[in-house]
N, C-alpha and C positions, 0 to 999 in steps of 0.2 A: 620366506621373503622378508627382507629387512624393513624396518620402519621407514627408512629413507626411500626405498623402492616403492613401498605402499603409498607414500605421500605423492608420488609422481604418477600422473596419468601417462597414456601412451604418447601424448604430445609434449611431454615434459612440463606440464603445468603443475604447480604445487596444489595438492589437495588438503583441505582442512576439514576436520570433523566438526560437526555442529557444536559439540561441547567446547572445543577450542575457540570458536568464533564467539560463543556466548560469553566467554571469560574476558573478551576484549571490550569491555564496557567501563573503562576507567578514564580519568583525565590524561593519563599518559598514553593510552592506546585505545582507539576507537575504530572498530570494524563494523561494516554492514554488509548485507547480502542483497544484490540486485541481479535478478535472472540467473541465480545459481553461481555468480561470480562474487568473490570476496574482495571488498574494497577496504583499504586502510585510509580513512578520512581524517586521521588525527591531525595532520598538518594543515588541513583545509578547514578545520572548525571555525576559526576566526574570520576566514574569508567567505564563508558561505553566505550568499546574498539573503537567504531566508533566516539567517541567524543560527548560531551553533546549537541552540536548544532542539531545532528540527532534527539535526543529525543525532544528537544525544538521545533523543526519544527512540530512535531506531537502532541505536548501538547494540551490537551483539545479536542482532536479529535480521528478519527478512524485511527490507525496505522497498521491495519491488512495486507493490501497489502504490505506496506513497510517492515513490519516484515518478511513476507513470501518471498518477493523478494530477500532478503539478503541470505536466506537459513541458518538460525540460527541452531547451533549444538543442540544436545540433552542436553548437559550441560547448554547451554544458556536458553533453554526452561524450564529446571528444576529451574534454577536461577530466571527466570521470574515468575514461578508459586508461588514463595515465596513473590511476590510483589502484588498479587491479593488482592484487598480490596472489591470486589463485582462484580456485573454485571449490565449491562444496563438494565433499566426498560423495560419490554416487550412492553409497549406502545410506546416506543421511538426507538425500534430496526429498524423499517422500515425506519426511518429517516437516519440512518447511513449505511444501506445496499444498497443504490442506486448505480447503476453502474456508474463508473467514466465516465465523459464526455470526448469524444475524438474527435480530429480533423480528424481522419482518416475515410474515407467513405468506406463502404463495397462494394465490386464488386459482381455483380450478377453472379451466376454460369455460365450462358450462355455466358457471356463475359470474363470469366477467360482464355480461350484459347488465347485471344488477348494479355493479359498482360503476360501470362505464356510462350508463344512461339514466337509470331510475333515480339514484341518489343525486346526481347533479341536477336533473330536472326538478326534483322535489325542493332542493336548496334554492334554485332560481325562482321557483314559484313562490316560496316563502319570502325571499328578498324582494320580489316584485310586489307582493301583497303589502309588505311592511312599507315600501316606498310610497305606494299609493295612499296608504292610511296617513302617513306622516305628511306627505305633500298636500293631501286633501284638507287636513285640519288647518294648515297655515294659510289657506286662501280666505 
């Protein structure tokens, strides 16, 4: 299979390897990935309402979470669709869909009553006690 044939999926969509996308992080060329689609946002940098820095931070990588967190309008999504140049190669998709690393640890269900009720109740009691002490002295 030739490189050209390998770059096309069955639907004729151009496929890009992750390494190719990562290289497009320059002032001359800025590509991002959203939902496994590759977008060339180079010409849109100066027009982006959130500023070009927002796009430059995501350049060459997966911007799906950032894009969805902002809550883009239907109009913004339609505008973005005009910038699609292809898709991430199926062999590379697992590399970008890894869950984000987090410093937050999950609490087991059996321990959730402790953090959900006892700690807030204790804090509320301390605050109430301090309030009574300070308001009682001012009278």
